C-alpha positions in Angstrom: 0.0 0.0 0.0 1.6 3.3 -1.1 2.2 6.3 1.1 -0.4 9.0 1.1 0.1 12.4 -0.6 -1.3 15.4 1.1 -4.2 15.8 -1.3 -5.2 12.1 -1.1 -6.5 12.9 2.4 -9.0 15.3 0.7 -9.9 13.4 -2.4 -10.5 10.1 -0.6 -12.9 11.8 1.8 -14.5 14.7 -0.1 -17.7 12.7 -0.9 -18.4 12.6 2.9 -18.9 16.3 2.5 -21.8 15.7 0.1 -23.4 13.0 2.2 -23.1 15.0 5.4 -24.5 18.2 3.8 -27.5 16.1 2.9 -28.0 14.6 6.3 -27.1 17.8 8.1 -29.8 19.7 6.1 -32.5 17.1 5.9 -32.5 15.6 9.4 -32.4 18.7 11.7 -33.9 21.3 9.4 -35.8 20.4 6.2 -37.7 17.3 7.4 -38.8 18.6 10.8 -40.1 21.7 9.1 -42.0 19.8 6.4 -43.4 17.2 8.8 -44.8 19.8 11.2 -46.2 21.6 8.2 -48.0 18.5 6.9 -49.3 16.8 10.1 -49.5 19.6 12.7 -48.0 20.3 16.1 -49.7 17.6 18.2 -48.3 14.5 16.5 -45.1 15.9 14.8 -42.8 14.0 17.0 -44.5 10.7 16.3 -44.6 11.2 12.5 -41.0 12.5 12.4 -39.9 9.4 14.3 -41.9 7.1 12.0 -40.4 8.8 8.9 -36.8 8.5 10.2 -37.3 4.9 11.4 -38.8 3.6 8.2 -36.1 5.3 6.1 -33.3 4.0 8.3 -34.5 0.4 8.1 -33.9 0.8 4.4 -30.4 2.1 5.1 -29.6 -0.9 7.3 -30.5 -3.2 4.5 -29.0 -1.3 1.5 -25.7 -0.1 2.9 -24.1 -3.4 3.8 -25.5 -4.9 0.6 -23.9 -2.2 -1.4 -20.7 -2.6 0.5 -20.7 -6.3 -0.2 -21.3 -5.8 -3.9 -18.6 -3.2 -4.1 -16.1 -5.6 -2.3 -16.7 -8.0 -5.2 -16.9 -5.6 -8.1 -14.6 -6.1 -11.0 -15.7 -2.9 -12.9 -12.9 -0.9 -14.6 -13.5 2.2 -12.5 -12.7 0.2 -9.4 -14.7 -1.3 -6.6 -16.2 1.8 -5.0 -16.6 4.7 -7.5 -19.3 3.1 -9.8 -21.6 2.8 -6.8 -20.9 6.4 -5.7 -21.7 7.7 -9.2 -25.0 5.8 -9.7 -26.2 6.5 -6.1 -25.6 10.2 -6.5 -27.5 10.4 -9.8 -30.6 8.9 -8.1 -30.1 11.1 -5.0 -30.6 14.2 -7.2 -33.9 12.7 -8.6 -35.3 11.9 -5.1 -34.2 15.2 -3.6 -36.4 16.9 -6.3 -39.3 14.6 -5.3 -38.9 15.8 -1.7 -39.1 19.4 -2.9 -42.3 18.6 -4.9 -44.0 16.7 -2.0 -47.4 18.2 -1.2 -48.3 16.0 1.7 -46.7 13.7 4.3 -47.0 10.5 2.4 -45.4 11.8 -0.8 -42.6 13.1 1.5 -42.4 9.6 3.1 -42.0 7.8 -0.2 -39.4 10.3 -1.4 -37.3 9.9 1.8 -37.4 6.1 1.5 -36.3 6.2 -2.1 -33.5 8.5 -1.3 -32.4 6.2 1.5 -31.9 3.5 -1.1 -29.8 5.7 -3.5 -27.7 7.5 -0.9 -26.8 4.2 0.9 -25.7 2.6 -2.4 -23.0 5.3 -2.5 -22.4 5.3 1.3 -21.9 1.6 1.5 -19.2 1.7 -1.2 -17.5 4.8 0.1 -16.8 3.2 3.5 -14.3 0.9 1.8 -12.1 3.7 0.5 -10.0 4.3 3.6 -9.4 0.5 4.3 -8.6 0.0 0.6 -6.2 2.8 0.0 -4.8 4.2 3.3 -1.9 2.6 5.2 -2.9 1.5 8.7 -0.5 3.9 10.5 -2.1 6.9 8.7 -5.7 6.0 9.2 -6.1 8.2 12.2 -5.2 11.2 10.2 -7.3 10.1 7.3 -10.2 9.5 9.6 -9.6 13.0 11.0 -10.1 14.5 7.5 -13.1 12.3 7.0 -14.6 13.6 10.2 -13.9 17.2 9.1 -15.7 16.5 5.9 -18.6 15.0 7.8 -18.7 17.8 10.4 -18.1 20.9 8.2 -21.7 20.6 6.9 -22.9 21.2 10.5 -21.7 24.8 9.9 -22.5 25.0 6.2 -26.0 23.5 6.5 -26.9 25.6 9.4 -25.6 28.8 7.8 -27.1 28.2 4.4 -30.0 25.8 4.5 -31.1 26.7 8.0 -31.5 30.3 6.9 -33.2 29.4 3.7 -35.8 27.2 5.5 -36.2 29.8 8.2 -37.2 32.2 5.4 -39.6 29.6 4.0 -37.4 28.8 1.0 -37.3 25.0 1.1 -36.5 24.6 -2.6 -33.4 26.8 -2.2 -32.1 24.5 0.6 -32.7 21.4 -1.5 -30.8 22.9 -4.5 -27.9 23.6 -2.2 -27.8 19.9 -1.2 -28.0 18.8 -4.8 -25.0 21.0 -5.7 -22.9 19.5 -2.9 -23.8 16.0 -4.0 -22.9 16.6 -7.6 -19.6 18.4 -7.1 -18.2 16.0 -4.5 -19.2 13.0 -6.6 -17.4 14.4 -9.6 -14.2 15.0 -7.6 -14.3 11.5 -6.2 -14.9 9.8 -9.6 -12.1 11.8 -11.3 -9.5 12.1 -8.6 -9.6 8.8 -6.6 -7.4 6.2 -8.3 -8.5 2.6 -7.6 -7.0 -0.7 -8.7 -9.8 -2.8 -10.2 -10.4 -6.2 -8.6 -8.9 -8.6 -11.1 -10.9 -11.7 -10.1 -14.3 -11.9 -8.5 -14.3 -13.9 -5.2 -15.4 -17.5 -5.7 -17.7 -17.6 -2.7 -21.4 -17.3 -3.7 -22.9 -14.0 -2.9 -26.5 -15.1 -2.1 -25.8 -16.4 1.4 -24.2 -13.1 2.4 -27.1 -11.1 1.0 -29.6 -13.3 2.8 -27.7 -12.7 6.0 -28.1 -9.0 5.4 -31.8 -9.3 4.9 -32.1 -11.3 8.1 -29.9 -8.8 9.9 -32.3 -6.0 8.9 -35.4 -8.0 9.9 -34.0 -8.9 13.3 -32.9 -5.4 14.1 -36.3 -4.0 13.0 -38.2 -6.6 15.1 -36.0 -6.1 18.2 -36.4 -2.3 18.1 -40.1 -2.5 17.4 -40.5 -4.9 20.4 -38.6 -2.7 22.8 -40.5 0.4 21.5 -43.7 -1.5 22.2 -42.6 -2.1 25.7 -42.8 1.7 26.4 -46.3 1.9 25.1 -47.3 -1.2 27.1 -46.0 0.3 30.3 -47.9 3.5 29.6 -51.2 1.7 29.0 -50.8 -0.5 32.1 -50.3 2.5 34.4 -52.9 4.8 32.7 -54.3 7.2 35.1 -51.6 6.7 37.7 -50.2 10.2 37.4 -46.6 10.7 38.4 -46.1 6.9 38.8 -47.0 6.5 35.1 -44.6 9.2 34.0 -41.7 7.7 36.0 -42.4 4.2 34.7 -42.6 5.3 31.1 -39.4 7.3 31.4 -37.5 4.3 32.9 -39.1 2.0 30.3 -37.8 4.4 27.6 -34.2 4.1 28.8 -34.4 0.3 29.1 -36.0 0.1 25.6 -33.4 2.3 23.9 -30.4 0.6 25.6 -31.9 -2.9 25.2 -32.8 -2.4 21.6 -29.2 -1.3 20.9 -27.3 -4.0 22.7 -29.6 -7.0 21.9 -30.3 -5.7 18.3 -26.7 -5.2 17.4 -25.4 -8.4 19.1 -28.0 -10.6 17.4 -28.0 -8.8 14.0 -24.2 -8.8 13.7 -24.0 -12.5 14.3 -26.5 -13.1 11.6 -25.1 -10.4 9.2 -21.4 -11.5 9.2 -21.8 -15.1 10.3 -18.6 -16.7 11.7 -16.9 -13.3 11.4 -18.8 -12.2 14.6 -16.9 -14.9 16.5 -13.6 -14.2 14.9 -13.9 -10.5 15.6 -15.9 -10.1 18.7 -14.5 -6.6 19.3 -16.2 -5.5 16.1 -19.7 -6.2 17.5 -18.9 -4.2 20.7 -17.5 -1.4 18.6 -20.8 -1.2 16.7 -22.7 -1.2 20.1 -20.5 1.6 21.4 -21.0 3.6 18.2 -24.8 3.1 18.1 -25.2 4.2 21.8 -23.3 7.4 21.1 -24.9 8.2 17.7 -28.4 7.4 18.8 -28.0 10.1 21.5 -26.2 12.7 19.5 -28.2 12.3 16.3 -31.5 12.4 18.2 -30.5 15.6 20.1 -29.8 17.1 16.7 -33.0 15.8 15.2 -35.2 17.2 17.9 -33.3 20.4 18.4 -35.7 22.5 16.4 -38.7 21.2 18.4 -36.7 21.7 21.7 -36.0 25.3 20.9 -39.5 25.9 19.8 -41.4 24.2 22.7 -38.9 24.4 25.7 -36.7 27.5 25.1 -39.5 29.2 23.1 -37.4 31.1 20.6 -39.3 33.1 18.0 -37.8 31.6 14.9 -36.8 28.0 15.7 -35.5 27.1 12.2 -33.1 30.0 12.2 -32.1 29.4 15.8 -31.4 25.8 15.1 -29.1 26.9 12.2 -27.3 29.4 14.5 -26.8 26.7 17.1 -25.4 24.3 14.6 -22.9 26.8 13.4 -21.6 27.3 17.0 -21.5 23.5 17.5 -19.9 22.9 14.2 -16.9 25.2 14.9 -16.0 23.2 17.9 -16.6 19.9 16.1 -14.0 20.9 13.6 -11.6 22.2 16.2 -11.5 18.9 18.0 -11.8 16.5 15.0 -8.4 16.7 13.2 -6.1 16.9 16.3 -7.9 13.9 17.9 -7.1 11.8 14.9 -3.4 12.7 15.1 -3.4 12.0 18.9 -5.1 8.6 18.4 -2.4 7.4 16.1 0.0 8.0 19.0 -1.9 7.4 22.2 -4.5 4.8 21.1 -8.1 5.0 20.2 -10.1 3.7 23.2 -9.2 6.4 25.9 -10.3 9.2 23.5 -13.5 7.5 22.5 -14.4 6.9 26.2 -13.7 10.5 27.1 -15.9 11.6 24.3 -18.9 9.7 25.7 -18.4 11.2 29.2 -18.0 14.8 27.9 -21.1 14.5 25.7 -23.1 13.3 28.8 -22.0 16.3 30.7 -23.1 18.6 27.9 -26.5 16.9 27.6 -27.3 17.0 31.3 -26.5 20.8 31.3 -28.9 21.1 28.4 -31.8 20.0 30.7 -31.4 23.3 32.7 -31.0 25.6 29.7 -33.5 28.5 29.8 -32.1 30.7 27.0 -30.0 30.4 23.8 -26.8 31.2 25.7 -27.2 28.2 27.9 -28.2 26.0 25.0 -25.2 27.1 23.0 -22.8 26.3 25.9 -24.2 22.8 26.2 -24.1 22.4 22.4 -20.4 23.5 22.3 -19.5 20.8 24.9 -21.4 18.2 22.9 -19.7 19.4 19.7 -16.2 19.1 21.2 -17.1 15.5 22.2 -18.6 14.6 18.8 -15.6 15.9 16.9 -13.3 13.5 18.9 -15.8 10.6 18.6 -16.5 10.9 14.9 -12.7 10.8 14.2 -11.3 8.3 16.6 -14.2 5.9 16.7 -14.1 5.5 13.0 -10.3 5.0 13.1 -10.9 2.3 15.8 -13.4 0.6 13.5 -11.0 0.5 10.5 -8.4 -1.2 12.7 -10.9 -3.9 13.7 -12.3 -5.0 10.3 -10.6 -7.5 8.0 -9.3 -5.5 5.0 -10.6 -7.9 2.3 -14.2 -7.5 3.6 -14.1 -3.9 4.7 -17.1 -2.9 2.6 -19.3 -5.6 4.1 -18.2 -5.1 7.7 -18.3 -1.3 7.6 -21.7 -1.6 5.9 -22.9 -3.8 8.7 -21.7 -1.1 11.1 -24.5 1.0 9.6 -26.5 -0.7 12.3 -25.0 2.2 14.3 -25.5 5.0 11.7 -29.0 4.1 10.6 -30.0 2.4 13.8 -29.3 5.6 15.7 -32.4 7.3 14.2 -34.5 4.1 14.6 -33.8 3.8 18.3 -33.4 7.5 19.2 -36.2 9.0 17.1 -38.4 6.0 16.6 -38.7 5.3 20.4 -38.0 8.9 21.5 -40.5 10.7 19.2 -43.6 9.0 20.6 -42.2 9.3 24.1 -41.8 13.1 23.6 -45.4 13.4 22.4 -46.6 11.4 25.4 -44.9 13.6 27.9 -45.7 16.8 26.0 -49.4 15.9 26.3 -48.9 16.0 30.1 -47.0 19.2 30.1 -45.8 21.2 27.1 -42.0 20.7 26.4 -41.6 18.0 29.1 -41.1 15.3 26.5 -37.9 16.7 25.1 -36.4 17.1 28.6 -37.2 13.4 29.4 -35.7 12.0 26.2 -32.7 14.3 26.4 -32.0 12.9 29.9 -32.2 9.4 28.4 -29.8 10.4 25.7 -27.3 11.5 28.4 -27.5 8.1 30.0 -26.8 6.5 26.6 -23.6 8.5 26.3 -22.4 7.1 29.6 -23.2 3.5 28.5 -21.3 4.1 25.3 -18.1 4.7 27.3 -18.7 1.6 29.5 -19.1 -0.8 26.5 -15.5 0.0 25.4 -14.4 -2.4 28.1 -15.3 -5.2 25.7 -13.3 -3.8 22.8 -9.8 -5.1 22.3 -8.1 -2.4 20.3 -4.7 -2.1 18.6 -2.3 0.5 20.1 
């Protein structure tokens, strides 16, 4: 494997900028705005959670399948770039459909279709660093990757947040389209891959079937744990405070249980014997999902939190402003943490990120104005910059190089599962508590997210990492 040139760090990772500009615009800004517009205030949390959960189930299925197919691709462009190209072309079509949506169900269909296309590209992209970057430089490469993922936190907030705040949803969608197109073209032209000369002899159908079963298992487990929360609420109906406490505790147990049981079982089905050969990989995915479920859901519900708890006058613009402040500190912590992890090891920094994020989240529960919210957000942002860089470098150390696309695609149990668990369970919980007292729901689920951060640090005890 050849040594990296300075610009390779950028070209290998630039498509993450397009993917993250999309998720950073759609998840916290565009979709919450459109969902509230189509379904109204009383059930917006439930409908947003349902939208995200359904779309992310698609992502759990498509991303590892695309990774597996790209692992085996013998196309002249290489293993990864053809999938990135075709996925982006369809992304542009489905983004236009989101802009044209006139009701919730058209929006729902467009989001599901876009989950298919974007995860075709995403699944292949995850193989680029293991394919092309020497192991002793992956911390730095992952730092640049994290910067590409985190820079849109600022850009999306500054550009699309203001556009949506002014009611210009189409303008925001066109910005996302432009980022997708430009970063895809740079990747296709500048990344030099060696085509796979001979397709693996092992049949592909058993591996694809395992991915289908993986998806079904994770969906069933998370649905069952989510149903636990509703069951507890119904059993204690009319019990006042006792009902509220029990539902809150059930929510914590449901989110943590869905993550640990769902990942453990799904990974063993999805990668077969590999789960026994690489047990640290499964625990790494659990650690990653616990953290991302918390941080992604805080981001996803930020607009509603600012609207219903802090009661800011223009929540879309305020969410954008908050994300700009958070994004600055994300970037400040991302790159140096990758460099440090190449020298000091990965696990201590990942554990520290979980603890710091918990502190920031618990402070958020007492926020009464935008200054306090911003301070909490900055603390979480510093943590997320470290986590996004070092946790990914840790994962690339743990997966077998010849099957990196499959394994890192399976790790999307963490990326996509974060929304299914955090928003799919958290959204209905928020509506339940908000019906009791306006804004209470977001305080309850944010407290649960803080506990998930702590659990993420604890699970690292089961990960045996390289120094």
